[in-house]
Steps between C-alpha positions, in 0.01 A plus 500: 500500500464307177182304440583131433290493181704788356833325547390149400753365249766758584852402603663560838844447647553470875825652623684448824785732596830321542851609584589543135180613338172318463410131511192379307309247715204496261355628176231419250153590380217607725170319463163606642209253503243747633586433865872429539807664348780248452854507370644213297361159416490146638749434784642852490154660520432723796222733612579870493399673824322834527815650656703383200238636263518840673881494475523420128688767308505545123829454319575826323686535173868546571484326839841487664424161656613247235294218655180697420558522125233322302247498784189714549520522881744436783462427869764549768489216752677447829452123488531248216180447307 
């Protein structure tokens, strides 16, 4: 599991499997204030759960998922973020 302080300021894309590939219900920068890891800002801001933190996967060079390009991490989600 990643420690929130180590991924503060890194980018993440949340993917949801659809019939024709992936849908992106959320993306942005992670922010850690010493207690809470959040994604996004203002109205689109949301707290990242421990389960989500455990499920974060790094985007590798040459990723075959086009929606991941340009992001540091991705998260597969069964529900919209």
